[in-house]
C-alpha positions in Angstrom: -5.5 27.1 17.8 -2.8 25.2 20.0 -2.2 21.5 20.0 -4.1 21.0 23.3 -7.1 23.1 22.0 -7.5 21.2 19.0 -7.1 17.7 20.6 -9.8 18.9 23.4 -12.0 19.9 19.9 -11.7 16.7 18.2 -12.7 14.2 21.6 -15.4 16.3 22.4 -16.6 16.3 18.6 -16.1 12.4 18.7 -18.2 12.0 21.8 -20.9 14.5 20.6 -20.9 11.8 17.1 -22.8 8.8 18.6 -22.5 5.3 18.9 -21.1 4.7 15.6 -18.3 7.1 16.2 -16.5 4.0 18.1 -16.8 1.5 14.8 -15.3 4.7 12.7 -12.3 4.8 15.3 -11.5 1.2 15.4 -12.1 1.2 11.0 -9.4 4.1 11.5 -7.6 1.7 13.8 -6.8 -0.9 11.2 -6.4 1.3 8.6 -3.3 2.8 10.7 -2.0 -0.5 11.3 -2.2 -1.6 7.4 -1.0 1.8 6.5 2.0 1.7 8.2 3.2 -2.2 7.8 3.1 -1.1 4.0 4.8 1.7 4.2 7.7 0.0 5.8 7.7 -2.9 2.9 7.1 -0.8 0.0 9.7 2.4 1.0 11.9 0.1 3.2 12.2 -3.4 2.7 10.6 -4.2 -0.8 12.3 -1.3 -2.6 15.7 -0.8 -4.2 16.2 1.8 -6.6 15.8 -0.1 -9.9 17.9 1.7 -12.1 21.2 2.1 -9.9 20.9 -1.6 -9.2 20.6 -2.9 -12.7 23.4 -0.7 -13.5 25.5 -2.7 -10.9 24.3 -6.1 -11.7 25.4 -4.7 -15.7 28.6 -4.0 -14.7 29.3 -7.6 -12.7 27.8 -9.3 -15.9 29.8 -7.4 -18.7 33.1 -8.1 -17.0 31.8 -12.2 -16.7 31.3 -12.2 -13.3 27.8 -13.6 -12.9 28.8 -14.6 -9.4 29.4 -11.2 -8.3 26.0 -10.0 -9.6 24.5 -13.1 -7.8 26.3 -11.6 -4.4 24.9 -8.1 -5.0 21.6 -9.6 -4.8 22.2 -11.6 -1.9 23.6 -8.1 -0.4 19.7 -6.6 -1.3 18.2 -8.8 2.0 14.4 -8.9 1.0 14.1 -6.0 -2.2 11.9 -7.1 -4.8 13.8 -6.6 -7.7 17.0 -8.0 -6.5 15.0 -11.3 -5.6 14.1 -11.9 -9.5 17.2 -11.4 -10.7 18.3 -14.0 -8.7 16.7 -16.3 -9.9 17.7 -15.4 -13.5 21.2 -15.2 -12.8 21.0 -18.5 -11.2 20.0 -19.9 -14.6 22.6 -17.8 -16.2 24.1 -21.2 -18.0 20.7 -22.4 -18.9 18.5 -21.8 -22.0 16.7 -18.6 -22.5 13.7 -20.3 -21.7 14.6 -21.3 -18.4 16.2 -18.3 -17.4 12.8 -16.7 -18.4 10.7 -19.0 -16.3 12.8 -18.5 -13.8 12.3 -14.9 -13.7 8.6 -15.3 -14.4 8.4 -17.6 -10.6 10.6 -15.6 -8.6 8.0 -12.7 -9.9 4.9 -14.7 -9.1 6.4 -15.3 -5.9 7.1 -11.5 -5.0 4.4 -9.8 -6.8 1.5 -11.0 -3.9 3.4 -10.0 -1.4 3.7 -5.8 -2.7 0.1 -6.0 -3.5 -0.6 -7.8 0.3 -3.1 -6.1 2.3 -3.3 -3.1 -0.2 -7.4 -3.9 -1.3 -8.3 -3.4 2.6 -7.3 0.1 2.8 -9.4 0.6 -0.2 -12.3 -1.6 1.7 -11.8 0.2 5.0 -12.3 3.5 3.3 -15.9 2.1 2.0 -16.7 0.9 5.6 -16.1 4.2 7.1 -17.9 6.4 4.7 -21.4 3.9 5.3 -20.5 4.0 8.9 -20.5 7.7 8.6 -23.5 7.5 6.8 -25.4 5.4 9.0 -24.6 7.3 12.0 -25.7 10.6 10.2 -29.5 8.7 9.4 -30.0 7.7 13.0 -28.9 10.7 14.4 -31.5 12.8 12.2 -34.1 10.2 12.9 -33.4 10.7 16.6 -33.6 14.6 15.8 -37.5 14.2 14.5 -37.9 11.7 17.3 -37.1 14.1 19.8 -39.4 16.9 18.7 -42.0 14.7 18.4 -42.2 13.6 22.4 -40.4 16.6 23.9 -41.4 19.1 25.5 -41.4 22.2 23.8 -39.2 24.0 25.2 -36.6 21.4 24.9 -37.7 20.7 21.2 -34.6 23.3 20.4 -31.9 21.7 22.5 -32.8 18.1 21.5 -32.8 18.8 17.7 -29.4 20.7 18.3 -27.8 18.1 19.3 -28.8 15.5 17.4 -28.5 17.3 14.8 -24.6 17.6 15.8 -24.0 14.0 16.5 -25.3 13.0 12.8 -22.7 16.0 11.7 -19.7 15.0 13.4 -20.3 11.3 12.7 -20.6 11.8 9.0 -17.3 14.1 8.8 -15.4 11.6 11.2 -16.5 9.1 8.7 -15.0 11.0 5.9 -12.2 12.1 6.9 -10.8 8.6 8.1 -12.0 7.6 4.4 -9.9 10.2 2.7 -7.3 9.5 4.4 -7.5 6.0 3.9 -7.5 6.3 0.2 -4.9 8.4 0.0 -2.5 6.6 1.5 -4.1 3.4 -0.4 -3.5 5.7 -3.5 0.0 5.7 -2.5 0.8 2.8 -1.8 -0.5 1.4 -4.4 1.6 3.4 -6.9 4.9 2.0 -5.4 3.4 -1.0 -5.4 3.1 -0.9 -9.2 6.5 0.9 -9.6 8.4 -2.1 -7.5 6.5 -4.4 -10.0 7.1 -2.3 -13.5 10.8 -2.5 -12.5 10.7 -6.2 -12.1 8.8 -6.4 -15.6 11.6 -3.9 -17.0 14.7 -5.5 -15.8 13.4 -8.7 -16.1 13.6 -8.6 -19.5 17.3 -6.8 -19.3 18.6 -9.2 -17.6 17.3 -11.8 -19.7 18.8 -9.5 -23.1 22.3 -9.4 -21.0 22.6 -13.3 -20.4 21.3 -14.0 -23.8 24.2 -11.6 -25.6 26.5 -12.6 -22.6 26.2 -16.7 -24.6 26.1 -15.8 -27.7 29.6 -13.7 -27.1 30.6 -16.6 -25.5 29.5 -19.2 -28.6 31.0 -16.7 -31.1 34.5 -17.0 -29.3 34.8 -20.2 -28.8 33.9 -20.5 -32.6 36.8 -17.9 -33.6 
């Protein structure tokens, strides 16, 4: 099947789907908007390879260059992990509790941005499924209603049209729901990965800064 025939078939089936197809299409438009926005945020703006980035930060800290580590974080733009690590690095000369508080405060600011609007995708998937079901019910009601009042010669045609409406609405609703749920799963997995990196490397940063302080204090005593 070539592309033009494929899209012609989709348009034809959409037109056969009845009134509720418009609401399902609207929900799909919202879903696509949220999906594209979250893809750009979670795979570009907020993401950085946590392991590689932490190795670079560690090099600066072990070299005693905390300011260099902060500059590295500044160069990462709006990425989530560097913003959290920067908050800890800026308190490097303070005690462990203050460093931990700074990391926690930055995490509380960043994590909601990672998870923003993801719950809408799950909601849209449920709405699309229910709209498809509602279209199915109304189509079947129309089919049985048509049979009861139509002339015998037209009953078969009307029944076929209404059943087609019901089935197309169901199919379209399920396609939107499945697509949205898959996107929701992929985006949630990426958001979870970034949060896990923040938790893991936040603890490692605290250990590095604590070890650095201990080493400095030992050198002074020696």
